[in-house]
Backbone as CSV, one residue per row, in Angstrom:
resi,resn,N_x,N_y,N_z,CA_x,CA_y,CA_z,C_x,C_y,C_z
1,MET,189.454,-99.827,5.810,188.705,-99.951,4.555,189.074,-98.802,3.622
2,LYS,189.237,-99.104,2.356,189.604,-98.099,1.377,188.387,-97.235,1.039
3,LEU,188.526,-95.938,1.227,187.435,-95.028,0.923,187.313,-94.832,-0.583
4,PRO,186.112,-94.578,-1.085,185.913,-94.525,-2.535,186.662,-93.394,-3.229
5,TRP,187.031,-92.340,-2.484,187.714,-91.236,-3.146,189.241,-91.348,-3.076
6,GLN,189.725,-92.408,-2.413,191.163,-92.600,-2.372,191.647,-93.138,-3.722
7,PRO,192.734,-92.588,-4.256,193.220,-93.082,-5.545,193.763,-94.499,-5.442
8,ARG,193.539,-95.268,-6.471,194.057,-96.631,-6.532,195.493,-96.616,-7.024
9,ILE,196.297,-97.529,-6.524,197.663,-97.717,-7.010,197.643,-98.876,-8.003
10,PRO,198.290,-98.733,-9.162,198.248,-99.814,-10.156,198.688,-101.153,-9.589
11,ALA,198.055,-102.211,-10.073,198.370,-103.557,-9.612,199.828,-103.898,-9.903
12,ALA,200.412,-104.664,-8.982,201.773,-105.191,-9.143,202.847,-104.107,-9.109
13,THR,202.512,-102.901,-8.629,203.540,-101.883,-8.448,204.528,-102.366,-7.394
14,PRO,205.831,-102.289,-7.645,206.800,-102.746,-6.642,206.621,-102.035,-5.306
15,ALA,206.811,-102.774,-4.216,206.732,-102.180,-2.881,207.948,-101.290,-2.641
16,TRP,207.785,-100.321,-1.730,208.885,-99.411,-1.446,210.069,-100.111,-0.793
17,ASP,209.843,-101.284,-0.170,210.966,-101.989,0.457,211.691,-102.918,-0.524
18,THR,211.361,-102.811,-1.815,212.050,-103.609,-2.836,213.516,-103.196,-2.927
19,PRO,214.459,-104.138,-2.865,215.872,-103.786,-3.025,216.128,-103.141,-4.394
20,ILE,217.029,-102.190,-4.420,217.363,-101.526,-5.680,217.793,-102.539,-6.727
21,SER,218.482,-103.581,-6.291,218.973,-104.587,-7.230,217.843,-105.387,-7.867
22,GLU,216.634,-105.322,-7.287,215.506,-106.076,-7.821,214.415,-105.165,-8.388
23,ALA,214.626,-103.880,-8.310,213.579,-102.930,-8.703,213.385,-102.906,-10.213
24,ARG,212.116,-102.909,-10.625,211.759,-102.770,-12.036,211.047,-101.428,-12.195
25,LEU,211.604,-100.573,-13.050,211.122,-99.205,-13.197,210.752,-98.922,-14.642
26,LEU,209.971,-97.849,-14.828,209.636,-97.377,-16.169,209.895,-95.881,-16.195
27,ALA,210.979,-95.486,-16.851,211.293,-94.063,-16.994,210.315,-93.449,-17.991
28,VAL,209.640,-92.385,-17.565,208.557,-91.783,-18.346,208.788,-90.282,-18.493
29,ASP,208.452,-89.766,-19.661,208.451,-88.313,-19.853,207.253,-87.934,-20.719
30,VAL,206.649,-86.787,-20.407,205.570,-86.257,-21.234,205.939,-84.856,-21.695
31,GLU,205.497,-84.520,-22.895,205.532,-83.139,-23.372,204.090,-82.667,-23.436
32,THR,203.853,-81.466,-22.961,202.487,-80.988,-22.768,202.309,-79.581,-23.327
33,THR,201.058,-79.138,-23.344,200.770,-77.765,-23.786,200.919,-76.760,-22.659
34,GLY,201.171,-77.220,-21.456,201.333,-76.354,-20.290,201.614,-77.200,-19.078
35,LEU,201.525,-76.601,-17.898,201.917,-77.310,-16.674,200.744,-77.717,-15.791
36,ASP,199.520,-77.422,-16.201,198.343,-77.709,-15.394,197.565,-78.875,-15.990
37,PRO,197.573,-80.053,-15.328,196.853,-81.214,-15.882,195.361,-80.979,-16.081
38,ASP,194.763,-80.085,-15.303,193.327,-79.833,-15.433,192.984,-78.921,-16.605
39,ARG,193.987,-78.223,-17.126,193.729,-77.270,-18.202,194.489,-77.624,-19.482
40,ASP,195.656,-78.201,-19.315,196.523,-78.492,-20.456,196.472,-79.984,-20.778
41,ARG,197.149,-80.370,-21.853,197.073,-81.770,-22.270,198.440,-82.285,-22.718
42,VAL,198.545,-83.600,-22.776,199.772,-84.273,-23.214,199.778,-84.326,-24.740
43,VAL,200.877,-83.912,-25.346,201.010,-84.012,-26.800,201.945,-85.142,-27.216
44,SER,202.790,-85.595,-26.291,203.612,-86.772,-26.578,204.048,-87.409,-25.267
45,VAL,204.286,-88.705,-25.328,204.753,-89.448,-24.161,205.773,-90.479,-24.631
46,GLY,206.789,-90.657,-23.817,207.799,-91.670,-24.121,208.201,-92.390,-22.854
47,TRP,208.607,-93.644,-22.979,209.060,-94.378,-21.803,210.111,-95.415,-22.178
48,VAL,210.893,-95.792,-21.157,211.955,-96.780,-21.319,211.990,-97.644,-20.062
49,PRO,211.859,-98.970,-20.179,211.965,-99.842,-19.002,213.422,-100.001,-18.556
50,LEU,213.617,-100.186,-17.254,214.954,-100.504,-16.753,214.830,-101.337,-15.483
51,ASP,215.851,-102.151,-15.262,215.904,-102.999,-14.069,217.364,-103.312,-13.773
52,ALA,217.597,-104.352,-13.002,218.964,-104.674,-12.595,219.874,-104.970,-13.782
53,ASP,219.287,-105.430,-14.883,220.089,-105.737,-16.068,220.407,-104.503,-16.899
54,GLY,219.851,-103.360,-16.522,220.102,-102.127,-17.258,218.864,-101.644,-17.993
55,ILE,219.073,-100.826,-18.987,217.993,-100.196,-19.746,217.576,-101.106,-20.895
56,ASP,216.286,-101.317,-21.025,215.747,-102.184,-22.070,215.252,-101.322,-23.231
57,LEU,216.133,-101.051,-24.178,215.750,-100.210,-25.306,214.693,-100.878,-26.179
58,GLY,214.625,-102.205,-26.131,213.607,-102.910,-26.902,212.201,-102.613,-26.415
59,GLY,212.083,-102.187,-25.160,210.777,-101.854,-24.612,210.441,-100.380,-24.686
60,ALA,211.328,-99.578,-25.276,211.096,-98.135,-25.381,209.943,-97.845,-26.341
61,ARG,209.138,-96.868,-25.994,208.022,-96.463,-26.843,207.884,-94.938,-26.845
62,TYR,207.364,-94.429,-27.957,207.138,-92.993,-28.105,205.861,-92.783,-28.896
63,TYR,204.964,-91.958,-28.361,203.704,-91.680,-29.041,203.431,-90.178,-29.055
64,VAL,203.093,-89.680,-30.222,202.482,-88.359,-30.344,200.981,-88.569,-30.245
65,ILE,200.300,-87.710,-29.483,198.886,-87.911,-29.174,198.039,-86.838,-29.841
66,THR,197.028,-87.261,-30.551,196.161,-86.315,-31.253,195.356,-85.492,-30.250
67,GLY,194.891,-84.341,-30.733,194.094,-83.460,-29.880,193.964,-82.098,-30.524
68,GLY,193.667,-81.102,-29.740,193.495,-79.747,-30.257,194.819,-79.065,-30.534
69,PRO,194.772,-77.762,-30.810,195.984,-76.993,-31.120,197.000,-77.035,-29.983
70,VAL,198.271,-77.022,-30.338,199.324,-77.060,-29.328,199.735,-75.674,-28.871
71,GLY,199.376,-74.641,-29.636,199.671,-73.271,-29.241,201.160,-72.996,-29.157
72,ASP,201.515,-72.108,-28.215,202.909,-71.683,-28.080,203.816,-72.795,-27.575
73,SER,203.254,-73.888,-27.052,204.093,-74.967,-26.545,204.936,-75.606,-27.640
74,ALA,204.545,-75.406,-28.894,205.313,-75.968,-30.017,206.747,-75.446,-30.037
75,THR,206.964,-74.257,-29.489,208.321,-73.701,-29.474,209.238,-74.488,-28.544
76,LEU,208.667,-75.247,-27.614,209.468,-76.061,-26.706,209.655,-77.478,-27.230
77,HIS,208.557,-78.178,-27.507,208.668,-79.584,-27.895,208.782,-79.798,-29.399
78,GLY,208.544,-78.751,-30.201,208.727,-78.851,-31.647,207.640,-79.602,-32.374
79,LEU,206.559,-79.944,-31.694,205.458,-80.674,-32.336,204.398,-79.684,-32.794
80,THR,204.193,-79.613,-34.103,203.227,-78.682,-34.664,201.830,-79.308,-34.691
81,ASP,200.833,-78.478,-34.980,199.469,-79.001,-35.094,199.379,-80.076,-36.166
82,ASP,200.093,-79.902,-37.274,200.064,-80.898,-38.345,200.650,-82.229,-37.890
83,THR,201.746,-82.165,-37.132,202.360,-83.395,-36.632,201.448,-84.105,-35.642
84,VAL,200.866,-83.337,-34.727,199.982,-83.912,-33.724,198.759,-84.557,-34.366
85,ALA,198.289,-83.970,-35.466,197.099,-84.507,-36.144,197.326,-85.916,-36.681
86,THR,198.577,-86.318,-36.855,198.882,-87.659,-37.381,199.190,-88.657,-36.262
87,GLY,199.053,-88.229,-35.004,199.403,-89.089,-33.880,198.355,-90.138,-33.571
88,VAL,198.562,-90.812,-32.451,197.621,-91.846,-32.006,196.598,-91.218,-31.062
89,SER,195.523,-91.932,-30.806,194.514,-91.439,-29.875,195.040,-91.525,-28.445
90,VAL,194.477,-90.699,-27.564,194.871,-90.741,-26.165,194.504,-92.099,-25.562
91,GLU,193.436,-92.723,-26.054,193.055,-94.040,-25.568,194.141,-95.076,-25.859
92,GLN,194.699,-95.040,-27.068,195.744,-95.999,-27.417,196.999,-95.767,-26.584
93,ALA,197.403,-94.507,-26.475,198.607,-94.198,-25.705,198.444,-94.613,-24.251
94,HIS,197.272,-94.362,-23.692,197.000,-94.736,-22.303,197.038,-96.256,-22.123
95,SER,196.438,-96.984,-23.031,196.432,-98.437,-22.946,197.848,-99.000,-22.994
96,GLU,198.666,-98.488,-23.904,200.047,-98.958,-24.015,200.846,-98.610,-22.762
97,PHE,200.587,-97.430,-22.216,201.293,-97.007,-21.002,200.954,-97.916,-19.825
98,ILE,199.680,-98.193,-19.619,199.254,-99.053,-18.514,199.879,-100.441,-18.650
99,HIS,199.929,-100.943,-19.880,200.549,-102.257,-20.117,202.033,-102.218,-19.777
100,ALA,202.733,-101.169,-20.209,204.169,-101.074,-19.963,204.491,-100.914,-18.481
101,LEU,203.570,-100.296,-17.733,203.814,-100.009,-16.322,203.562,-101.217,-15.415
102,GLN,202.923,-102.261,-15.928,202.600,-103.422,-15.099,203.858,-104.002,-14.454
103,GLY,203.836,-104.086,-13.127,204.962,-104.648,-12.401,206.130,-103.713,-12.249
104,ARG,205.944,-102.456,-12.625,207.023,-101.472,-12.551,206.565,-100.237,-11.782
105,MET,207.533,-99.482,-11.282,207.248,-98.194,-10.673,207.709,-97.097,-11.624
106,MET,206.931,-96.022,-11.674,207.290,-94.905,-12.536,208.586,-94.249,-12.054
107,LEU,209.387,-93.826,-13.006,210.608,-93.062,-12.758,210.545,-91.832,-13.650
108,ALA,210.821,-90.660,-13.104,210.781,-89.443,-13.922,211.655,-88.375,-13.280
109,HIS,211.948,-87.346,-14.041,212.678,-86.189,-13.519,211.662,-85.090,-13.265
110,TYR,211.482,-84.721,-12.003,210.381,-83.890,-11.505,209.074,-84.621,-11.799
111,ALA,208.905,-85.719,-11.086,207.876,-86.709,-11.410,206.452,-86.225,-11.221
112,ASP,206.231,-85.149,-10.475,204.859,-84.685,-10.268,204.180,-84.325,-11.593
113,ILE,204.950,-83.898,-12.581,204.374,-83.571,-13.895,203.829,-84.841,-14.547
114,GLU,204.664,-85.855,-14.661,204.225,-87.109,-15.289,203.101,-87.768,-14.497
115,ARG,203.227,-87.791,-13.194,202.186,-88.390,-12.355,200.855,-87.670,-12.544
116,GLY,200.894,-86.348,-12.531,199.664,-85.573,-12.626,198.968,-85.726,-13.962
117,PHE,199.731,-85.632,-15.045,199.115,-85.700,-16.371,198.631,-87.106,-16.697
118,MET,199.408,-88.129,-16.347,198.971,-89.485,-16.664,197.793,-89.897,-15.788
119,ALA,197.748,-89.435,-14.539,196.587,-89.717,-13.688,195.344,-89.011,-14.216
120,ARG,195.519,-87.803,-14.726,194.397,-87.061,-15.296,193.829,-87.783,-16.516
121,ILE,194.693,-88.280,-17.386,194.241,-89.043,-18.548,193.464,-90.274,-18.094
122,HIS,194.004,-90.974,-17.105,193.333,-92.183,-16.617,191.934,-91.849,-16.083
123,ARG,191.840,-90.770,-15.344,190.544,-90.386,-14.773,189.557,-89.977,-15.855
124,GLN,190.053,-89.266,-16.878,189.182,-88.849,-17.979,188.633,-90.057,-18.737
125,LEU,189.450,-91.088,-18.903,189.048,-92.237,-19.715,188.267,-93.281,-18.929
126,THR,188.538,-93.399,-17.633,187.933,-94.482,-16.860,187.028,-94.002,-15.727
127,GLY,187.143,-92.740,-15.350,186.408,-92.234,-14.206,187.032,-92.613,-12.875
128,GLU,188.163,-93.287,-12.922,188.820,-93.787,-11.713,190.007,-92.912,-11.343
129,ARG,190.107,-92.595,-10.070,191.277,-91.865,-9.576,192.401,-92.865,-9.317
130,ILE,193.567,-92.531,-9.811,194.704,-93.442,-9.678,195.917,-92.651,-9.223
131,ASP,196.768,-93.296,-8.454,198.004,-92.671,-7.999,199.166,-93.505,-8.526
132,TYR,200.138,-92.836,-9.105,201.312,-93.529,-9.612,202.485,-93.248,-8.674
133,PRO,202.821,-94.181,-7.771,204.051,-93.996,-6.989,205.227,-93.834,-7.945
134,ALA,206.187,-93.008,-7.558,207.273,-92.720,-8.490,208.580,-92.459,-7.758
135,VAL,209.650,-92.785,-8.427,210.992,-92.371,-8.038,211.343,-91.161,-8.890
136,ASP,211.919,-90.153,-8.250,212.137,-88.866,-8.910,213.620,-88.514,-8.888
137,THR,214.263,-88.519,-10.047,215.690,-88.194,-10.102,215.960,-86.740,-9.697
138,PHE,214.996,-85.856,-9.894,215.105,-84.463,-9.449,215.215,-84.423,-7.920
139,ALA,214.305,-85.131,-7.237,214.314,-85.140,-5.775,215.558,-85.830,-5.222
140,ILE,215.986,-86.902,-5.879,217.203,-87.594,-5.456,218.385,-86.633,-5.465
141,GLU,218.521,-85.882,-6.549,219.658,-84.974,-6.672,219.551,-83.804,-5.704
142,ARG,218.348,-83.296,-5.503,218.183,-82.172,-4.566,218.616,-82.584,-3.163
143,ARG,218.180,-83.772,-2.694,218.562,-84.228,-1.359,220.067,-84.478,-1.270
144,HIS,220.627,-85.040,-2.336,222.067,-85.301,-2.360,222.854,-84.006,-2.230
145,MET,222.462,-82.977,-2.958,223.173,-81.698,-2.896,222.996,-81.041,-1.533
146,GLU,221.811,-81.167,-0.949,221.580,-80.578,0.369,222.424,-81.258,1.434
147,ARG,222.603,-82.580,1.314,223.456,-83.290,2.270,224.909,-82.811,2.188
148,LEU,225.295,-82.380,1.002,226.654,-81.866,0.798,226.742,-80.375,1.098
149,ALA,225.652,-79.812,1.651,225.575,-78.374,1.967,225.720,-77.514,0.711
150,ARG,225.258,-78.064,-0.403,225.199,-77.300,-1.652,223.722,-77.116,-1.967
151,TYR,223.205,-75.963,-1.669,221.766,-75.754,-1.778,221.426,-75.309,-3.195
152,PRO,220.788,-76.222,-3.964,220.631,-75.992,-5.407,219.569,-74.957,-5.737
153,ARG,219.815,-74.239,-6.829,218.807,-73.387,-7.435,218.133,-74.182,-8.552
154,GLY,217.074,-73.630,-9.112,216.321,-74.353,-10.136,217.174,-74.850,-11.286
155,GLU,218.073,-73.996,-11.776,218.926,-74.373,-12.913,219.797,-75.563,-12.568
156,ASP,220.236,-75.645,-11.312,221.141,-76.717,-10.900,220.493,-78.090,-10.993
157,LEU,219.157,-78.128,-10.995,218.449,-79.400,-10.968,217.797,-79.760,-12.295
158,ARG,218.024,-78.965,-13.307,217.517,-79.333,-14.625,218.196,-80.622,-15.086
159,LEU,217.453,-81.428,-15.832,217.943,-82.749,-16.222,219.309,-82.677,-16.892
160,ALA,219.469,-81.762,-17.831,220.748,-81.676,-18.554,221.887,-81.293,-17.623
161,ARG,221.637,-80.378,-16.692,222.679,-79.937,-15.766,223.073,-81.056,-14.808
162,VAL,222.103,-81.792,-14.322,222.410,-82.902,-13.411,223.196,-83.982,-14.136
163,ARG,222.780,-84.311,-15.347,223.510,-85.318,-16.122,224.964,-84.895,-16.330
164,GLU,225.170,-83.638,-16.570,226.523,-83.135,-16.786,227.400,-83.385,-15.562
165,ARG,226.837,-83.200,-14.366,227.621,-83.415,-13.143,228.008,-84.879,-12.960
166,TYR,227.235,-85.792,-13.541,227.558,-87.217,-13.448,228.378,-87.695,-14.650
167,GLY,228.790,-86.779,-15.487,229.619,-87.140,-16.632,228.862,-87.815,-17.761
168,LEU,227.550,-87.621,-17.816,226.737,-88.224,-18.871,226.675,-87.303,-20.079
169,PRO,226.523,-87.849,-21.277,226.519,-87.017,-22.495,225.278,-86.134,-22.577
170,GLY,225.421,-85.031,-23.314,224.305,-84.116,-23.505,223.372,-84.598,-24.607
171,TYR,222.067,-84.472,-24.374,221.052,-84.803,-25.363,220.208,-83.560,-25.638
172,ALA,219.561,-83.538,-26.786,218.594,-82.479,-27.053,217.412,-82.628,-26.091
173,ASN,216.899,-81.492,-25.610,215.804,-81.515,-24.649,214.442,-81.516,-25.332
174,HIS,213.415,-81.869,-24.546,212.004,-81.734,-24.928,211.565,-82.680,-26.047
175,ASN,212.192,-83.841,-26.101,211.635,-84.969,-26.831,211.330,-86.019,-25.781
176,ALA,210.083,-86.489,-25.721,209.653,-87.332,-24.606,210.467,-88.618,-24.493
177,LEU,210.798,-89.241,-25.619,211.563,-90.488,-25.548,213.005,-90.221,-25.136
178,THR,213.615,-89.196,-25.713,214.995,-88.864,-25.355,215.106,-88.488,-23.890
179,ASP,214.140,-87.718,-23.397,214.180,-87.309,-21.993,213.939,-88.499,-21.059
180,ALA,213.093,-89.448,-21.472,212.892,-90.645,-20.655,214.185,-91.454,-20.574
181,LEU,214.874,-91.607,-21.714,216.154,-92.314,-21.725,217.186,-91.577,-20.884
182,ALA,217.209,-90.257,-21.001,218.154,-89.453,-20.226,217.910,-89.624,-18.735
183,CYS,216.645,-89.701,-18.337,216.294,-89.913,-16.940,216.731,-91.299,-16.474
184,ALA,216.512,-92.309,-17.289,216.913,-93.671,-16.932,218.423,-93.763,-16.730
185,GLU,219.170,-93.169,-17.623,220.629,-93.176,-17.493,221.073,-92.443,-16.225
186,LEU,220.419,-91.320,-15.953,220.761,-90.561,-14.749,220.483,-91.376,-13.493
187,PHE,219.364,-92.071,-13.461,219.031,-92.890,-12.302,220.124,-93.935,-12.048
188,LEU,220.575,-94.600,-13.086,221.621,-95.606,-12.920,222.908,-94.973,-12.397
189,ALA,223.232,-93.777,-12.876,224.428,-93.073,-12.395,224.259,-92.661,-10.936
190,GLN,223.081,-92.181,-10.583,222.836,-91.760,-9.204,222.936,-92.933,-8.232
191,THR,222.287,-94.038,-8.557,222.275,-95.176,-7.632,223.636,-95.866,-7.563
192,ALA,224.453,-95.696,-8.588,225.812,-96.234,-8.531,226.699,-95.375,-7.629
193,THR,226.316,-94.120,-7.442,227.115,-93.182,-6.654,226.648,-93.087,-5.215
194,LEU,225.329,-93.127,-5.003,224.758,-92.925,-3.677,224.583,-94.257,-2.945
195,LYS,224.530,-94.195,-1.636,224.323,-95.393,-0.823,222.824,-95.589,-0.616
196,VAL,222.232,-96.434,-1.419,220.808,-96.721,-1.296,220.615,-98.233,-1.338
197,ALA,219.703,-98.727,-0.504,219.465,-100.166,-0.442,218.141,-100.547,-1.074
198,THR,217.100,-99.762,-0.808,215.767,-100.073,-1.304,215.150,-98.855,-1.975
199,LEU,214.028,-99.071,-2.638,213.318,-97.952,-3.243,212.913,-96.913,-2.200
200,LYS,212.669,-97.369,-0.972,212.258,-96.452,0.088,213.308,-95.374,0.340
201,ASP,214.577,-95.704,0.106,215.650,-94.727,0.287,215.566,-93.586,-0.726
202,LEU,214.774,-93.787,-1.764,214.641,-92.790,-2.829,213.282,-92.107,-2.809
203,ARG,212.455,-92.463,-1.839,211.093,-91.928,-1.797,211.117,-90.433,-1.498
204,TYR,210.238,-89.679,-2.163,210.211,-88.218,-1.923,208.858,-87.785,-1.435
């Protein structure tokens, strides 16, 4: 029996035994005021759907989210208080995100950030604890390098550095939509290179 404090997994999330060729994913990135979901907040979120047919740019979305001052985090993501003041409500962004995630599994680079912040938003708005299973391109690359006896340092696993090793073009960092697209492209490059059969092979 499911205990009341156990987090719920979104409906129709693909099972871990889903073949990679059939997997439907949603590459997600958030820009935040800090790294603690309990203290900091999301100022922008972007996502891009992808599946066996490739990346669906028609389904890409980007939202700046209204809220309080962004503080020093503006030096990273470039979103000022004035820009944030013109954004959408967290309720709207959350609703659109939940809709986009239906039938898909989250994909992110260092996915604990996206999982933590989006779960926190869900709990704040609904009172419900939720868990977002995710595929993590950061974890995929770390395990790959360790298998090759190349023990990575933090810099080696940054999104831009990993993309460079796969011959992917450089993008500007810290824009949620651009980083989500960059993650989606990296995932396709990784799975084309590595021997993986199902999502379970990528579980971290």
